[in-house]
N, C-alpha and C positions, 0 to 999 in steps of 0.2 A: 714811695717805693713802688707804686702802681700794683699793689697786691690784688686789687679788685678784679683785675683780669683773670687771676687764678681762681678767685672765689666764684666768678660767673661760670666757670667751667667745672665746678665741683671739686676743685683742688684745695684742700684745707689742711693737709698734713696727716690725715687719718692713716693709721697703721705705721707711722714712722715714730721712732723714739728719739727724743732730744734729751741729752744729759746736761743738767745744770750743776756745775761744781761751784758751790758758793756757801753761804751761811745758813742755808735752810735744808732741813729734811721735812718737806712739806706735810702738813696735816690736811685732811680732807676739808675743803671749803668750796662754795659754789663755783668759783672761777676755775677750779681744777677737778671738779667732781667726776669720779669714774675714770680719770685719765692719769692718776698718779701710779706709777709702776709699783708693784709689790716688792720690787728689788731695791726701791729707794732706801737709803740708809745714811747713818752718820759714820764717818770713818773714825776708827779708834784714835783717841788722843793718848799718846805715850808720854809719861812724865815720871819724875821721882820727887818725893816730898822733901827730901834733903840730900845733901851731898853723898851721904853714906847709905841712903835708903834704897831699897830695891826698886826696879822699874815697875810701873803699873800701867794699865790701859784703862781708858774710861770711854764709855759710849754715851754721848749726849742725847741720843734718841731723836724723837720728833721735836719740831719747833724751829723758830727763827728769831733769835734774840735781837738782832740788829734790823731785821726787815729787808736788808739788802737782797738776799736771795729770793725772797718773795717777789719783790719789785722786778728783779731781773727775769725771773721765770714768767711773769705776766706779760712782759714784752714779747717773749718767744711764743707763749702758748695759752694765754688766758682765754677763757671761753667766749664765744660770740653768743651771748644769751640776752642781748638787749639791755643789759645793765652795765653802765660804766664803759669800760674799754674792752677790747679783745686783742689777743696776740696775733702775730703774723701767721702762725700755723695753729689755729685755734682748736683743731681736732687732734693734734699730735699727742702721743703718750709722753709723759714727763718722768724721767729718771732723776730724782732729786737726791743729790749727794752733799751731805753737810761736812765741811772741813774747817772746823774752828778750834781755837785753843781755849783753855780754861780762863775765866775772868781773873782768877787768883788761885795759886797753889796753896792749899791749906795743909796744916800739919796732920789733920785727920778729918774724916767726914766727907760727904759728897761735894763735888765741884760744880760750879755754875759755868755755863757756856759764855764765852766772851764774844767780842766782835772781830778779833784778830784771826788771820788765816793760820791754819796749821800746815805749814809748808811741807813738813815731813810726810803728810798724808796725801799730797797732791799727786805724785806719781802713781800711788796705789789707786787713787780715785779714777785716774784716767784709764788705767788698765781694767779696773772693775767695770767702768762704763762700757768699754768695748766688749768685754766678756758677757755683759748682760744685754747686748743687742742694740746699744745706742748707735745710731748712724752718725749723728753730729753731736759734738761735745762743746759746750760753751763755758768759758771761764773768764769771768770779769775781774781779774786781779793781776798784779804784776809783782815781780820781786827780783832781787839780785841773786845771781847764781852762787852756790856754795859747793865746795868740793865734796862735802859730806853726801850730797844728794845728786851729783851730776850724773852718775851712772844710772840711777833710778829714773831720772827725768828722760834721759835719752832712750832707755829701754821702753818706757811707757809710750813715747812718741813713735818709736819703731813699731810698736804694737798697733798703733793707729794706721801706720803706713801699710804694714803687712796685711791688715784686714780691710784696706781701702775705705777707711772712714774719714771723717773730717773733723779737725780741731779748730775752733774759732776763739780768739782771744781779743780783749780790748787793749788799746794802747794806753799809755800812762796819762793821767790827768795833770801832770806837772809840766809846765811850759818848757819846751825845749828838751825834755827828757827823751833820750833814745831808748825805745822800748825793746830793742833787740840786743844791742851790744852789751855784753857783760851780764845778761839776765838769764833766767831759766829758759826763756824762749830761745836764746841762741843755743843753749845746751840741747833743747829738744829738736830744733830744726837742724842744728849742726852748722858749724862754721863753713862747712862745705855745701850747705843748703840741701843735703840729701833728702830731707823730709819736707821741703818747702811746698811741694805740690799737694800736700794734705793739710796745709795750714793756711788760715786767713786771719788777718788783723781787721778789727773794726775801729773806725775813728768817727767822731761826731761832727756834724755841721748844724747850724741853726736852721730855723724854719725858712730863712731866705737863702739857704744853701751857701752860707758864708762860713769860713773857718772860725773856730772858737779860739781866742787868743791863748787860753790856758792849756790847750792840748799839748801832750807830748807828741812824739813822731815815731813812725815805724822803722826809722833807720834804714838798714839794708833791705828791709822787706816792704818797701813802698809799692813794689809791683805785685804784692800779695795783700794789698790793703783796699778795703771798700769804705766809702763814706756813707753814713746813715744819719738822718735827722734824729738827733738824740739830745736835744737841748730844750729844756722846759716842755717835756712831753708828759703824757698821762700814763700812770701805772696804778698799782694798788698796794696797800699796806697789809700787814698780817691779819687785820680784821676785815679785809675786803673793801675798804674804803678807797675811793679814787683819790690819788695824790699826784702832784707834779714832781717830776724827777729830771735830773740832767746829769750828764757825764758820759764818758766813753764806755762805762760799764754797760750802758743800754744800747750801744751799737752792736756789740757782739751777739746778744741773743736775737736781735732782729735778723742778722745774717744767718744765724742758725735756723731760724724759722723759715727763711727763704730757701735754704738748702733742703729743709724737710719737705717743702712744697714740691720741689723738683724731684726729690726722691720718691714721693708718693706717685707722681705721674709716670716716672721712668724708673721703676724699682731696680732695673739691672744696672743703672749707672752707679758708680762708686764715688768716693770722696774726691779723688783726683779730677775726674771729669766734671763733676758738678761744680767744684771750685773754679775750674777753668771757664766754665760757662758763665758763672756769676761775674768773673773778672772781665771776660771778653764783651759782655753785654752791658757793662756799667756805662753810665752817662758821664762823659768827661766834664770835670769842673776845673775852674781856675785856668792857669796856663795850659795850653795843649800838651797832652801826654801825661806820663806818670810823674808824680812829685810826692814829697814827704808831707805835704799839707792835706791833700785829698786822696792820696794813693792813686788808683786807676780811675776813680770817679765814683759817682753816686749809684748805689744799689738800685737796679731796675728789674723788678720781678717780671713785669709784662714782657719786656724785651728778652729776658732769659727764657721765657716759656715759648717764644716764637722760634720757628725754624731759622737757622743761620746758614746761609749759603749765598753765593753770588746771584744777583737778580736774574741773570741770563739763564741760570739753571732752573729757576721756577718757571720761566717761559717755556723751556724745553720740556719740563714735566707736563705743563699744560697742553702742549702739542701732542703728547702721548695719549692723553685722554680725549683730546679733540678729534682724533682719528675716528672714534666711534660715533661722535655726535653728527657726522656727515651722513650716517645711515638714516633712512626714512622708511619705516615699515608700513606696508599697505594693509587694507582691511582684512584680507584672508589670514593675516598673522594677528589680528586683533587690534590693529591701529595703535592708538595711544596706550592700550593695556599691554600689548606686546612690547611697545617701546619702553614702557616702565619696567617690564620684566627683564628685557635686555640691558636697560640702563642700570638696574640693580647689580648686574653681573660685571659690567665693564665701566661703570661711571665713577668709580673711586679707586684709590690705591693708597698705599703708604709711601711716603717719601722720607728718605734719611738725610739729615743735615750733616754738617761738618763734624759733629760730635757723635754721629751714629744714632741720634734720637729719631724715633719714628713719629710721623705726623700724618693724619688722615688728610688726603687731598681729594676734592670732588670736582668733577667736570663743571665748567661754567655753562656749558650748553647741553641740552638733553637730546636724547634720541628723537628723531622726527617721526611723525605719524601722518598717514593719509587715510581718511575715511572713504568708504565706498560711496556714500552720498546718494541721495535720491536723484535719478538722472533726468532732471528737467531739460537739460541740454540735449539729451538723446531724442527728445521729441522733434527736434529741428534738424537732426542729422540727415544727410542725403540718403534716400532709400529709393527703391524701385518705384517709378511712376507707371501706373498701369494705364492701359488704353481707356478712352473716355466712354466707350459704350458699356453700360452696366445695367444690371437688373435693379429695378427700383427697390426691391426687397432687401438688397444688400445695405448694410449699415456699417459705419466705422466702429472699430473696436478700440478699447482703451488699455486693457491689460495684456491680452494675448496679441499674437501677430495681427497686423492691421487687417481689418475686414472691409471689403468693398474697395472699389477703385479710388475713392477719395480718402480712404482711411490713412493713406501714407503720403499725402500731399506735403511737399517740402519746398522751400524756396530755391534750392539748388537742383536743377534738372539733371537726372542721369540720362544716359543713352540706353534705350531698351528696344529690343525687337522681338516679336513673338510670331510664330507661324505654326501651321498645322501640317505636318508631313503626311498624315493619314486621318481618316475620319475617326474622331474620338481621341485623337492624340494631339498634344501641343508641346512645342519647344519654345522656351523663352531664354534669350541671351541678354545679358545686361553688363554695363560697365559704369564706373563711377557711382557704384551703389554701396550702401552700408552693408558690411559683413559682420555677422555675429551679433546683430543688434535686435532688440525687441522694443516695441512701442510701450508707452506708459512710463510712469515714474520709476517703477522698480527696475525696468530695463533688463539687460542681459545678466546672466548669472556671473559673468566674468567682467562686469563693468569696471571694477576697481583695477583690473589689469590693463585694459585697453578701452578707455571710454569711447573712442571713435576710430573705426577702421573702414577704409573704403577700398573697393576693388571690383572684381568681375564675378559673374555667376552664370551658370547654365543649369537649366532644369527641364526635365521631361515628365509629362503626366499623361496618363491614359488608363481608362477602365478603373479609376479610383486607386491606381498605383502611381507612385511618383518616385523619381530619383533626381537628386540635385547635387551640385558641387559649387563651391565658392572659394575665392581666394582674395585676401586683402592685406593691406599694410596700414600701420599708423602713420600719421603725418610726418613724424620725425624719423620714420624708417626703422625704429628700434624693435617693433613688434610686427610679426607676420602671422596670419591665421589661414589655415586651409580646412575646409569642412566638406564632408560628403554626407548626404542624407538619404534616407529610404523610408517610404511610408506605404503601408498595406491597407487594403479595403476594410480590415477589421478594426481600424482606428488606432493602430499601433505604428510607431515610427522610431527610427534609430538615427542618431547623428553621431559622427565621429569627427572630432576636431583635433588639429595639430597646431599648437600655438608656440611660436618661438620668440624668445625675448633676448635682446642683446644688452648686456650690462645691467640687467635687473632680473628679479625673481618674483613672479606673480605680483608685479607692480611695486615691489620693494626696491629701493635704489640707494646709491651711496655716492658721495662726492669723490673728488680727486684723491688718489692715494689709497682708496679702499675699493677693491674690486669684488663685487658680489658674484661675478661670473655670469655665464649665459644659461638660460633656462629653456627647457623644452617640455611642454605640457601636453599630455594626451587626455582628451576629455571625451567621455562616452555619455550620451544623453538619450534616455528613453522617453518618448512622448506617447501620450494616450489621450484619445478624444472619445467622448461618449455623449450622445444626445438623449435626453429624457423629456419627451414632449418638446416644448419650446426652450427648455433649459439646455445649454451646451456647456459641458464640463471638459476642461483640458488640464492634464497633469503633466508635469515634467520633473524628471529626476536626473541629476548629473553626478558623475564621479570623475575625479581628475587624479592623475599621477604626474608629478613634476620631477624631472631630473636636472641637476645643476652640474655644470662643468666649468673648470677654470676659476673657481672662487678663491678668494684670498685666504691665507692662513689665519687671518684675524677672525674670520667667521666662515665656517664651512658647514654644509649640511651632511648629516650622517645617514645617507639613504634617501629614497624617494620621498617627496612630500605628497601626502594623500589628502584630497579635499572633496567636499560634497556641496551640492546646491539643489534646491528644489523649488517648485512653484505649483500652485493649484489655482485655476481660474474658472470662473463661471460667468455666463452671459445669458440675459433673458430680456425679451421685449418689455419696454416700459415707457409710458407717456409718449407714444409715437416714435420712440427711439429704442436704444438698446442700453440696458443697465448692466454694468460689469462689476464683479467683485473678485479681487485677487489676494492670495496669500502666498508670499514668496520669501525665500532666503537666499542671498547671494553666496558666492563661493566662500567657504570657510574651511580652513585646514583642520583635519582631524588628527594628523600626525605630522609634526615638523621638527624632528630631532636635529639639533644644531650643536656644534662645538665651537666655542669662542675662545680665543687666546686672551684671557682676562689679565690685565695688569695687576701685579701684586705689590711689588716694591720697586721704587725708583731711587737710585742713589744720586742725590743732587750734586755731589762732588765729582763722581766718576762718570755719570751719565748712563750707568748700566741699569738695565731693566730686567726684572724677574717676572715671568708670567706663569700661568698655569692653565691647562686645558679644562675649561668649565663646560660641562654638558647641561643643556637645558632644552626643553620642548617649547618651541615658539607657537604652538597651536593655541588659539584663544580659549578662554574658559566659558565665554558666553556665546550665544548665537543670535544673529540679527534676524528678526521676523518683520517683514514688511506687509502692511495691510493697505490695499488700494481700492478705492471706490471711484467709479466713473459712469458717465452717461454721455451718449452721442446720438445725434439725429440729423436728418437731412432737412434743409430749409429751402423750399421753392425749387427743388431739383438742381439748383445751381450753387448751393452753398452747404457747408457742413459745419456743425457746431460740436465741439468736443470739450468736455470739462471733467476734471477729476481732482482727487486729493489722496495723498498717501501719507502714512505715518510709519516710521521705522522704530521698532522696539529693540533695545540693545544695539543701537546704530553702530555700524562699523565693528560688530561683534565685541562691543565694550559694554559690560554690565551696567544697566541703568541709564545708559546714554540714549538719546532719542533724536529724531529728525522728522520734520514735517514739511511737506511741499504740496503745492497745488498748481493746476494749470487750466487755462481757458484758451482754446484755439478756434478761430473762426476763419473758414476757408471759402473763398469765392472763386469760381471759374466761369 
């Protein structure tokens, strides 16, 4: 019956009560320890000792004379304790109801319980089970209807229906016997079948899924019948010993156990819906379709626990979640850490199948992430090539902006012109130059937004004052940057940059069908330079404000995004060259309030989606710190050697992540 699928998911029947109406009012024993309901009882046996004697009632109390009730109960709910066997719902609560007649009516004295059913007590037992909270009632016996009890039987089954519980009964063990027509079952269900949706029959098959020749049949209730392997199976006796049993009696409690498993997982489902699920998910046996030999087919718990809906609807639900997987967050948002935070909000939802059951569905693809990375490629980007006349004392730098005319040598030559309009003044114009770049491995503070932009620049310097402007675009045209700069003789400088992105936000992007909008970032950078003897110190601090327009309703930003970046660099002569040490942190968002339209529930049948606005801050928790060491020197006046290594702590603003890179550049002119 494939119950292991349920057990693997912690579904064991815990918290659900199964009523067993049979020969036992179970006493405590290891297989049922702690799970026998205190409401378990023996139904009163009413009798008269002689024709003229007054009616009496007798309570047979605890026990199980025949052992039938114990064996039936074990199939439904025996413990999974590593000893012997276990029941289908091995953690379920057991409401044990004893309904037996006296072995013999004596003229006086106590009576002994027998093995025959006390039919007069059955309607009361059914009603009692419902009133004491049993969700499913299993009764492994059959009998012919009698006019004396017809009203009571129908009333009891109506009580099951009104309370949306489930009644499971075994078919007869007599070959060819119709277990419906002319029986108490017909009385309960009704010849009009008014109560059939709260009723199931159980019929046995052997271990090879073949019909057993001695079986009765379900008659007109074949469409409410499930097959269960119940021929030569294991159960226990009243002493707890493992025994072999067979008969349709043991099909009904297995179905009751299966119903308890579904009820535990979906407590809001009632008997009508759970019985429908069990019938619809059964595995067809014999000739295709419903028949009186196998009913609708073999009980299949695994299939019953899986979502039931057209295959196309699962694909449609997957596409709902896939919309978010096209998002790729950049380093300012924390890269993979930010992606995990966003994924937790939008990467799963509940789906409802044809029965209204909810299932958790998770996206097959995760939110993408792009780290800032140590920019080894930035060392080769096109930059301004300076004139070849230079002071021998100038040396290439590694962390700060290039020092000396050879410090920025690149394989791609830009066009640069420089002239002096007056003594002590210089104007430099350039095109096809790198914009917003810095040499070294740590590179620009906004390297994760635009790794490489080229454009034009103009600069004026005179009397230790300088003013500059630059404008450039990325190769794909999605990013443009304009920068103006100012430097004073006291070693302080200010840069203002305007960065515009199309279809992305600070380097974060998305695929088709998910528009992040266009972003405009204003960045203010304060630069400071100080010389202490031969040691040159350079500091840089940046703050950014990013506004987003035209974003999708799936993800929008609630206000401007605020970010910061900084760097501290030092250079000192060493070994005939220059040694540099840098400490830097690329752009990190300090405030990134976002509102996502998070999927909550998707109806697999109607295709309707319920969402909720989920607020979260996409600012990362960690901060990347880059440490860079470098050395550079001139060789024979015609060549320059540059080498360096950098290590990123919390790389990409992801806690405990790291990145290491190094470079060696040898330039000859």
